[in-house]
C-alpha positions as CSV (number, residue, x, y, z in Angstrom):
1,M,68.3,82.2,130.9
2,M,65.7,84.7,130.6
3,W,68.5,87.4,129.8
4,M,70.2,85.4,127.2
5,F,66.9,85.5,125.2
6,N,66.7,88.8,125.4
7,V,70.4,89.2,124.2
8,N,69.6,87.1,121.3
9,I,66.0,89.0,120.3
10,L,68.7,92.3,120.3
11,V,71.2,90.7,118.4
12,F,68.9,89.2,115.9
13,I,66.8,92.6,115.3
14,I,70.7,94.5,115.0
15,H,71.5,91.9,112.6
16,F,68.2,92.5,110.7
17,V,68.2,96.2,110.9
18,G,72.2,95.9,109.7
19,Q,71.0,93.6,106.8
20,Y,68.5,96.4,105.5
21,K,70.8,99.4,106.2
22,T,73.3,97.7,104.2
23,F,71.6,98.9,101.1
24,A,69.1,101.6,102.1
25,L,69.4,105.0,100.2
26,Q,68.4,108.3,101.6
27,D,67.6,111.5,99.1
28,V,69.6,114.0,100.1
29,T,69.1,116.3,96.8
30,A,67.8,119.8,98.5
31,D,71.4,119.4,101.2
32,L,73.3,118.9,98.1
33,F,71.7,121.1,95.5
34,G,68.8,123.5,97.3
35,D,66.5,124.4,94.7
36,Q,69.4,124.1,92.1
37,N,68.8,120.9,91.4
38,H,68.6,121.2,87.3
39,G,71.0,120.1,84.0
40,T,72.7,117.6,82.9
41,V,75.8,116.5,85.5
42,A,78.3,116.5,82.8
43,A,81.5,115.7,84.7
44,F,83.4,115.9,87.9
45,G,86.9,117.5,89.1
46,D,88.3,119.3,91.7
47,F,88.3,122.7,90.0
48,N,89.3,124.7,93.0
49,S,92.3,122.6,94.4
50,D,90.6,121.8,98.0
51,K,90.8,118.2,98.0
52,Q,86.7,117.8,97.1
53,T,85.0,116.8,93.8
54,D,83.3,119.5,92.5
55,I,80.5,119.2,89.5
56,F,80.1,120.2,85.9
57,V,76.7,120.7,85.4
58,I,75.2,122.1,81.1
59,R,72.1,123.5,81.5
60,D,69.9,124.4,78.5
61,Q,72.9,123.1,76.1
62,S,74.1,126.8,76.1
63,E,75.9,127.2,79.5
64,L,78.0,125.6,82.0
65,V,77.8,126.0,86.3
66,I,80.6,124.6,88.7
67,F,79.1,123.5,91.6
68,L,81.6,123.9,94.5
69,A,81.9,121.5,97.1
70,D,81.3,123.5,100.6
71,S,81.0,122.4,104.3
72,K,77.8,124.1,104.6
73,A,74.3,123.1,103.2
74,P,74.0,123.3,100.6
75,Y,76.9,121.0,100.3
76,F,77.4,121.8,96.2
77,K,76.7,125.9,95.6
78,P,76.9,126.9,92.0
79,K,80.0,129.0,91.5
80,V,81.1,129.3,88.4
81,H,79.6,129.7,84.9
82,I,80.5,130.2,81.3
83,T,77.3,131.8,79.7
84,K,76.1,131.7,76.6
85,E,77.0,134.6,75.6
86,S,81.1,133.0,75.8
87,L,80.2,130.9,73.2
88,P,78.9,131.3,69.7
89,S,74.8,131.1,69.2
90,D,74.5,128.6,67.1
91,I,75.9,125.4,68.8
92,N,74.7,122.9,71.8
93,I,77.1,122.1,74.8
94,T,77.1,118.0,74.5
95,S,79.8,117.1,76.8
96,V,82.3,119.0,79.6
97,V,86.3,117.6,80.2
98,P,88.0,119.3,82.7
99,G,91.8,118.8,82.6
100,D,95.5,120.4,82.5
101,Y,95.3,121.5,79.2
102,D,98.7,123.9,79.0
103,G,100.9,122.2,81.8
104,D,100.7,124.8,84.0
105,S,98.9,122.8,87.3
106,Q,95.5,124.4,87.1
107,M,92.0,122.9,85.6
108,D,91.2,124.4,82.4
109,V,87.8,123.2,81.2
110,L,87.4,121.8,77.6
111,L,83.9,121.9,76.1
112,T,82.4,119.9,72.9
113,A,79.9,121.6,70.8
114,Q,77.4,120.3,68.2
115,S,76.6,122.7,65.2
116,S,76.1,122.2,61.5
117,R,79.8,122.3,61.2
118,G,80.4,119.1,63.5
119,T,81.7,118.7,66.7
120,T,83.6,121.5,68.0
121,V,86.1,122.1,70.8
122,F,86.2,125.0,73.1
123,I,89.1,125.4,75.6
124,F,88.8,128.0,78.9
125,W,91.8,128.4,80.2
126,G,92.3,128.0,84.2
127,N,93.5,131.0,86.1
128,N,94.2,131.1,90.1
129,Q,90.7,128.8,90.7
130,T,88.9,131.1,88.1
131,L,88.2,130.6,84.2
132,D,89.6,133.5,81.9
133,M,86.9,134.1,79.6
134,D,88.4,136.3,77.8
135,E,91.0,134.2,76.0
136,R,88.9,130.9,74.7
137,L,90.4,128.6,72.3
138,E,88.5,127.3,69.8
139,L,90.3,124.6,67.6
140,N,90.3,125.3,63.8
141,K,89.5,121.8,63.1
142,N,85.8,120.0,64.0
143,F,85.7,116.3,64.6
144,T,83.2,113.8,63.2
145,D,82.0,113.0,67.1
146,Q,82.7,114.1,70.8
147,P,86.8,113.4,71.0
148,L,88.6,110.9,73.4
149,V,90.8,113.3,75.8
150,M,94.2,110.7,76.8
151,D,97.2,111.3,77.4
152,F,98.7,110.0,73.8
153,N,102.7,110.9,74.2
154,G,103.1,110.2,77.4
155,D,103.8,113.7,78.3
156,M,101.2,113.7,81.2
157,I,99.7,116.8,79.3
158,P,96.0,116.1,78.0
159,D,95.8,115.5,74.5
160,I,92.5,115.3,72.1
161,F,92.4,112.3,70.0
162,G,89.7,111.7,67.4
163,T,88.6,112.0,63.3
164,V,88.0,114.8,61.4
165,G,87.0,113.2,58.0
166,K,85.6,109.5,57.7
167,D,88.8,107.8,58.5
168,S,90.9,110.3,59.3
169,T,92.0,109.6,62.7
170,V,94.1,112.2,64.1
171,V,95.7,113.8,68.0
172,C,95.7,117.2,68.9
173,Y,98.8,118.6,71.3
174,L,98.2,122.1,72.6
175,T,101.5,123.1,72.8
176,K,102.0,126.6,74.6
177,R,97.9,127.1,74.2
178,N,98.4,126.4,70.3
179,P,97.1,123.6,68.6
180,L,99.1,121.3,66.8
181,W,97.6,118.2,64.7
182,Q,99.4,115.2,63.4
183,N,98.0,111.9,62.1
184,A,97.4,109.5,65.0
185,L,97.3,105.4,63.7
186,S,99.0,103.9,61.2
187,S,96.1,102.9,59.6
188,P,92.7,104.3,58.8
189,V,90.0,103.6,61.1
190,K,86.4,104.3,60.7
191,M,84.5,105.5,64.2
192,R,81.1,104.2,64.8
193,V,78.9,107.5,66.6
194,P,78.5,107.5,69.1
195,H,82.0,105.7,70.1
196,S,83.3,104.2,73.5
197,N,86.6,104.8,73.0
198,A,89.0,104.4,75.6
199,F,92.5,104.6,76.7
200,I,92.6,102.1,79.0
201,D,96.2,99.4,80.0
202,L,94.7,96.1,78.5
203,N,97.5,93.8,79.1
204,K,98.7,94.4,82.8
205,D,102.1,96.5,81.9
206,F,100.6,99.4,84.0
207,T,101.0,101.9,80.3
208,A,97.3,102.5,78.9
209,D,96.4,101.7,75.7
210,L,93.9,102.3,72.9
211,F,90.8,101.1,72.6
212,L,88.5,101.8,69.3
213,T,84.7,101.1,68.1
214,T,84.1,101.0,64.9
215,E,81.4,101.1,62.3
216,G,80.0,97.9,62.0
217,Q,80.0,97.1,65.7
218,K,83.3,96.2,65.6
219,F,86.2,96.9,67.9
220,E,90.2,97.7,67.8
221,T,93.2,97.5,70.2
222,W,96.0,99.3,69.8
223,I,98.7,98.3,72.4
224,N,101.2,101.0,73.4
225,K,104.5,99.0,73.0
226,D,107.6,101.4,74.0
227,G,105.4,104.6,73.8
228,N,103.9,103.8,70.3
229,F,100.7,102.1,69.5
230,S,100.2,99.4,67.4
231,K,97.3,97.4,66.5
232,V,96.9,93.8,68.1
233,E,94.0,91.9,68.6
234,V,93.8,91.7,72.4
235,L,90.0,91.7,72.7
236,P,87.1,90.1,70.3
237,A,87.3,92.3,67.4
238,D,83.4,91.2,66.7
239,K,80.5,92.0,69.0
240,P,78.6,88.7,70.5
241,E,77.0,86.7,67.4
242,N,73.3,87.2,68.8
243,A,73.8,90.6,69.5
244,K,71.7,93.1,67.5
245,F,72.4,96.3,68.9
246,V,75.6,97.1,70.6
247,G,76.2,100.4,73.8
248,Q,78.9,101.9,74.9
249,S,81.7,99.7,76.0
250,S,82.9,99.6,79.4
251,F,86.3,98.7,81.1
252,V,86.5,97.6,84.9
253,D,88.3,94.8,86.7
254,F,85.1,92.5,86.9
255,D,86.6,89.0,88.8
256,G,89.2,90.9,90.9
257,D,92.2,89.3,88.7
258,G,94.1,92.8,87.8
259,Y,92.9,92.5,84.2
260,Q,90.6,95.1,82.9
261,D,87.3,93.8,81.3
262,H,85.3,94.5,78.7
263,L,82.1,95.0,79.9
264,L,78.9,95.5,76.9
265,P,75.4,96.3,77.1
266,V,73.4,94.6,73.9
267,C,70.1,94.1,72.4
268,L,69.2,90.9,71.3
269,D,66.0,92.1,69.1
270,E,65.9,94.9,66.6
271,A,62.8,96.0,68.8
272,C,65.2,95.5,72.3
273,Q,62.7,94.0,73.7
274,R,65.3,91.0,75.2
275,S,68.7,92.5,77.0
276,A,71.8,91.2,77.8
277,I,75.6,92.0,79.5
278,Y,78.4,90.7,77.8
279,L,81.9,90.4,79.1
280,A,85.4,89.6,77.4
281,K,88.4,89.2,78.6
282,P,92.2,90.4,77.4
283,G,93.6,87.4,75.8
284,Q,90.6,85.5,75.2
285,K,88.5,85.6,72.3
286,Q,84.8,84.3,73.8
287,W,81.9,86.7,75.0
288,V,80.5,85.3,78.1
289,P,77.0,86.6,79.5
290,V,77.3,88.4,83.0
291,L,73.4,89.2,83.1
292,S,70.8,87.9,80.9
293,D,67.8,87.8,83.1
294,F,66.0,91.0,83.1
295,Q,62.4,89.6,83.9
296,R,60.7,90.2,87.3
297,R,57.5,87.9,87.9
298,E,55.8,88.5,84.8
299,T,57.4,92.1,83.8
300,V,60.3,92.1,81.4
301,W,62.8,94.9,81.9
302,S,65.3,96.1,78.9
303,F,67.7,98.5,77.8
304,V,66.8,101.9,76.5
305,S,67.7,101.3,73.0
306,G,68.0,103.3,69.6
307,K,70.4,106.4,68.2
308,P,70.8,108.8,71.2
309,V,69.4,112.2,70.7
310,Q,70.4,115.1,72.5
311,P,70.2,115.7,75.5
312,V,69.6,111.8,76.1
313,P,72.8,109.8,76.2
314,P,73.7,106.2,74.5
315,L,72.9,102.8,76.1
316,A,75.9,102.3,78.7
317,L,77.2,101.1,82.3
318,H,78.5,103.3,84.8
319,L,80.4,101.5,87.4
320,G,81.4,101.9,91.0
321,D,82.0,99.3,94.0
322,Y,79.1,100.2,95.9
323,N,79.5,97.9,98.5
324,L,83.2,97.9,99.0
325,D,83.5,94.1,98.7
326,G,86.3,94.3,96.1
327,F,84.0,93.6,93.0
328,P,82.5,96.7,90.6
329,D,78.9,96.8,90.6
330,A,77.0,98.8,87.8
331,L,74.4,101.8,87.7
332,V,71.8,101.1,84.7
333,V,68.5,102.4,83.2
334,L,65.7,100.2,82.0
335,R,62.9,100.7,80.7
336,N,59.3,98.6,80.6
337,T,58.7,96.7,77.9
338,S,54.9,96.3,78.6
339,G,54.5,99.9,79.8
340,S,56.2,103.4,79.8
341,G,58.1,102.9,82.7
342,Q,62.0,103.8,82.7
343,Q,64.2,103.6,86.0
344,A,67.6,103.2,87.6
345,F,68.3,99.9,88.7
346,L,71.6,98.8,90.7
347,L,73.5,95.6,89.2
348,E,75.4,94.0,92.4
349,N,78.5,91.7,91.4
350,V,77.7,88.3,93.3
351,P,79.4,85.0,92.4
352,C,78.0,83.3,89.7
353,N,75.2,81.0,90.0
354,N,74.6,79.1,86.3
355,V,76.5,77.4,84.1
356,S,77.2,80.7,81.1
357,C,79.2,82.5,83.6
358,H,81.1,79.4,85.4
359,T,84.4,80.6,83.4
360,I,84.1,84.3,85.1
361,G,83.0,83.4,88.3
362,R,81.0,86.2,88.7
363,M,77.6,87.7,87.5
364,F,75.2,91.0,87.9
365,R,72.1,90.7,89.7
366,I,69.6,93.1,89.6
367,H,67.8,94.8,92.6
368,W,64.9,94.8,91.8
369,D,63.3,96.4,95.5
370,Q,65.5,99.3,95.6
371,S,62.2,101.3,96.5
372,D,64.6,104.5,96.5
373,L,65.7,104.2,92.8
374,G,62.2,103.1,91.7
375,A,61.0,106.1,93.6
376,I,62.5,108.3,90.6
377,P,60.7,108.6,87.5
378,R,61.6,108.6,84.0
379,A,65.2,108.3,85.0
380,A,67.7,108.8,82.2
381,V,71.4,108.5,83.4
382,A,72.6,107.1,86.7
383,T,76.2,107.4,88.4
384,F,78.4,106.8,91.4
385,F,79.7,110.1,93.2
386,D,81.6,110.2,96.7
387,I,79.1,113.1,97.9
388,Y,80.7,113.3,101.2
389,E,84.6,112.2,100.6
390,D,84.0,109.4,102.7
391,G,85.2,106.4,100.1
392,I,81.5,105.2,100.0
393,L,80.0,105.6,96.9
394,D,76.6,106.8,96.8
395,M,74.7,107.9,93.8
396,L,73.5,110.7,91.3
397,V,70.5,110.6,89.0
398,L,69.3,112.6,86.2
399,S,65.6,112.5,85.1
400,Q,63.7,114.0,82.6
401,A,61.6,117.0,83.8
402,E,57.6,116.5,82.8
403,G,56.8,118.3,79.8
404,K,60.5,120.0,79.6
405,D,63.4,119.5,78.3
406,G,66.8,119.3,80.5
407,F,66.8,117.1,83.6
408,I,66.8,116.6,87.5
409,I,69.3,115.5,89.7
410,H,68.5,113.4,92.0
411,A,71.1,112.4,95.1
412,L,70.9,109.5,97.1
413,K,72.9,109.0,100.5
414,N,74.4,105.2,100.8
415,N,73.9,104.5,104.1
416,F,76.0,101.1,104.1
417,E,77.1,99.9,107.7
418,A,78.6,96.9,106.7
419,D,82.0,98.7,107.5
420,A,83.9,97.4,104.7
421,Y,87.2,98.5,103.8
422,F,88.5,100.2,100.7
423,V,91.4,102.4,99.5
424,K,90.8,105.6,97.8
425,V,93.6,106.6,95.1
426,M,94.0,109.5,93.2
427,V,97.5,110.2,90.7
428,L,97.8,114.1,89.4
429,S,99.8,114.9,86.9
430,G,103.4,115.4,88.1
431,L,104.2,118.5,86.1
432,C,105.3,119.9,89.6
433,S,105.3,118.8,93.1
434,N,106.2,121.7,96.1
435,D,107.5,124.5,93.5
436,C,104.5,124.7,90.9
437,P,104.3,127.7,89.3
438,D,102.6,130.7,91.0
439,Q,102.3,128.7,94.1
440,V,99.3,127.0,93.1
441,K,98.3,123.5,94.8
442,P,98.7,120.7,92.3
443,F,95.6,118.8,93.4
444,G,93.0,120.3,91.1
445,V,94.1,118.4,87.8
446,N,92.0,115.3,86.4
447,Q,94.5,113.0,84.5
448,P,93.9,110.3,82.3
449,G,95.6,107.2,81.6
450,P,96.9,106.3,85.3
451,Y,96.6,103.0,86.0
452,V,96.2,101.3,90.1
453,M,96.5,98.0,91.1
454,Y,96.3,96.9,94.7
455,T,97.4,93.2,96.1
456,T,96.8,91.8,100.0
457,V,95.5,88.9,102.0
458,D,91.9,88.9,102.8
459,S,90.7,87.2,106.6
460,N,90.9,83.8,105.4
461,G,94.5,84.3,103.9
462,Y,93.7,84.0,100.1
463,L,95.5,86.6,98.0
464,K,93.0,89.6,96.9
465,N,94.0,91.8,93.7
466,A,92.0,94.4,92.2
467,S,93.2,97.2,89.4
468,A,91.5,100.2,87.9
469,G,92.1,102.8,85.3
470,Q,92.1,106.1,86.1
471,L,89.8,108.5,83.6
472,S,89.8,106.2,80.6
473,Q,86.7,107.6,78.5
474,S,85.7,111.2,78.2
475,A,82.8,111.0,75.8
476,H,79.1,110.8,75.8
477,L,78.5,111.1,79.6
478,S,80.8,108.6,80.8
479,L,80.5,110.7,83.9
480,Q,84.4,109.0,85.5
481,L,85.3,110.1,88.6
482,P,88.6,111.6,88.8
483,Y,90.3,108.9,91.2
484,T,89.6,105.4,91.8
485,V,88.0,103.7,94.8
486,L,88.8,100.0,95.2
487,G,87.1,97.7,98.0
488,L,88.8,95.6,100.3
489,G,85.7,93.4,101.6
490,R,85.8,93.2,105.1
491,S,89.6,92.3,105.9
492,A,91.2,95.2,107.5
493,N,94.8,94.0,106.7
494,F,97.3,96.5,105.4
495,L,97.3,96.4,101.6
496,D,100.6,94.3,100.8
497,H,101.2,96.2,97.6
498,L,99.9,99.2,95.8
499,Y,101.0,99.6,92.1
500,V,100.6,103.3,90.2
501,G,101.9,103.2,86.2
502,I,101.7,105.8,84.1
503,P,102.1,106.1,80.1
504,R,105.3,106.9,78.6
505,L,107.0,108.4,75.9
506,P,107.2,107.3,72.0
507,G,110.4,105.7,72.4
508,E,111.0,104.7,75.8
509,T,110.9,101.5,76.6
510,D,111.4,101.4,80.7
511,I,107.9,101.2,82.6
512,R,106.8,104.2,84.9
513,K,105.4,102.3,88.3
514,Q,105.9,102.3,91.4
515,E,105.1,100.2,94.4
516,W,103.7,101.4,97.9
517,T,104.1,99.0,100.4
518,A,101.9,98.6,104.1
519,I,99.1,101.0,103.4
520,I,96.7,101.5,105.7
521,P,92.3,100.3,104.8
522,N,90.2,103.1,104.6
523,S,92.6,106.2,103.2
524,Q,93.2,108.3,100.3
525,L,96.2,108.5,98.8
526,I,97.2,111.3,96.4
527,V,100.5,110.3,94.0
528,I,102.5,112.7,92.8
529,P,104.4,111.1,89.7
530,Y,107.1,113.5,90.1
531,P,109.3,113.7,88.3
532,H,107.7,111.1,85.6
533,N,110.9,109.3,84.7
534,E,112.1,109.0,88.2
535,P,109.2,106.5,89.9
536,R,111.7,105.8,93.0
537,S,111.2,110.0,93.6
538,W,107.5,109.3,93.2
539,S,105.3,111.1,96.6
540,A,102.3,109.4,98.0
541,K,100.2,111.6,100.5
542,L,98.2,110.0,102.7
543,Y,94.5,110.9,104.1
544,L,93.0,108.6,106.4
545,T,89.1,107.9,106.8
546,P,88.1,106.8,110.0
547,S,85.7,103.9,109.7
548,N,83.3,102.8,112.3
549,S,85.1,99.7,113.3
550,V,87.4,102.7,114.3
551,L,85.2,104.5,116.3
552,L,83.9,100.9,117.7
553,T,87.6,100.1,118.6
554,A,88.2,103.4,120.6
555,I,84.6,102.9,122.4
556,A,85.7,99.3,123.6
557,L,89.1,100.2,124.4
558,I,87.9,103.4,126.7
559,G,85.2,100.7,128.5
560,V,88.2,98.4,128.7
561,C,90.0,100.9,130.5
562,V,86.9,102.3,132.4
563,F,86.1,98.6,133.9
564,I,90.0,98.1,134.6
565,L,90.0,101.8,136.8
566,V,86.9,100.3,138.8
567,I,88.4,97.4,139.4
568,I,92.0,98.9,140.6
569,G,89.7,101.5,142.5
570,I,87.6,98.7,144.5
571,L,91.0,96.5,144.9
572,H,92.9,99.5,146.3
573,W,89.9,100.7,148.5
574,Q,89.7,97.1,149.8
575,E,93.0,97.5,150.4
576,K,93.2,100.7,152.6
577,K,90.2,99.2,154.5
578,A,92.7,96.4,155.3
579,D,95.2,98.5,156.3
580,D,92.9,101.0,158.4
581,R,91.4,97.9,160.5
582,E,95.2,96.7,161.1
583,K,96.7,100.1,162.4
584,R,93.7,99.9,164.7
585,Q,94.5,96.3,165.9
586,E,97.9,97.5,166.2
587,A,96.9,100.4,168.5
588,H,94.9,98.4,171.2
589,R,97.3,95.3,171.4
590,F,98.7,95.3,174.6
591,H,102.6,96.0,174.4
592,F,104.6,93.7,176.9
593,D,107.9,94.8,176.3
594,A,107.0,98.7,178.2
595,M,106.4,97.0,181.1
């Protein structure tokens, strides 16, 4: 019985350590950036088409550095620069949006810059995994705020949407690298500054719609009908009644029903001493609180509110499935209302435990004891990023340098050990497949607008689904990834169905959507929707990411095989001994027939 007692102790210790490691973080800043960990992380994208995501960093508000992913430490190396000499001297860079703006399947870089004239847009054209510094394009109109990069006309080439006057909404198409301006909507819209407009599917038809934040802290939804946008009240048009100030809107499938829900962080008083996060579902006209308790013992925390000033970003949530349970979590920066402390916190998506959120069934819970996040003082931005391309979302935190302008970059590896499953999907532009111009690889393109959803059966036999939009927001450090990571929980079943939809051309009635079946878990799927109007011809390249269970299964299989071989060897040895004994007895036996 003693050995059984020891085994129970061992199982308990392993379980306890596993529970601890599930939410453990490891600081890997030096491994990633060396001594180059300063600047503002502004965007992500595969600049050199090597299927590894690179990081775009703004420094001193006057230059852009692209950190390319590498296989040797430091794993992100500064390789491509847009220096201050390449831009006018009177501007400050405010955002970066990588994308293919001229349709040659090579990544270009769009910069927005603030000056006395408003928000100016510059585009540097990609050329064989470099940027052409001599032929930059400066748009001939200035926006009132950072524009939204979206695919307005469904041709899978990003367009630039925004306002150029008080209420004049325009869209800029870059036809053969020449700007073509058109009025965007059928009625005028007065945008809020800073806005959190989004290009996201709101009615589950796999075609991205347009969500606008307007003056007076109100909202408008423009649904894509036959390739054209029409104003329809799908979500509440007003903020929650008790909200005094609202932050940036964000969209995520919060409860796993396949619809994109509207998440809104708010301040409940003018001084923002009390905070909350509300959720609104498409088709419902009510706001539901999913987090209202910001108190830890005697200390109350709250959002960092107020009008953002450069380089401090606006109040926003950054979303991602941290524990791969199929329900997206969030990272947010909070301040101590009774002191000057400010740090990043993880908000975990958990089942609802109070009456206020029972209609949703889910809520946020703050991880107060995340010591690795708490060790970073003066945090300003926190976001998710898959550092090692293994499907597990790690974290990047920007903190304000003491006594200096600018940010310090911190990288935290997510040592997630529960071995949940996921599927990672990236939808490309589909402007070419294997016949791209100049023999370029079509993988280095950030594409806004695609919509992804899966359905499967969990380990208990219940139907499970989740959805996500790709690059639905681009302004004010939205820091969205160029792919979607959808958690599957602990269910190792094949995905029954994976659906991918893209925007459609004006006047086109058919929905551009394709379905794949029996997708292997822990895999990355790169979808090339070529040609756009023939979904049956779309291709998908599958790349597997082995999980811990695969390794354990292999070890168990090898162990079983070795055990069987040992048994076979013992039985064979015993049989051979019996044969030898029988032969000796036969040799000594007296043969009467020989007499």
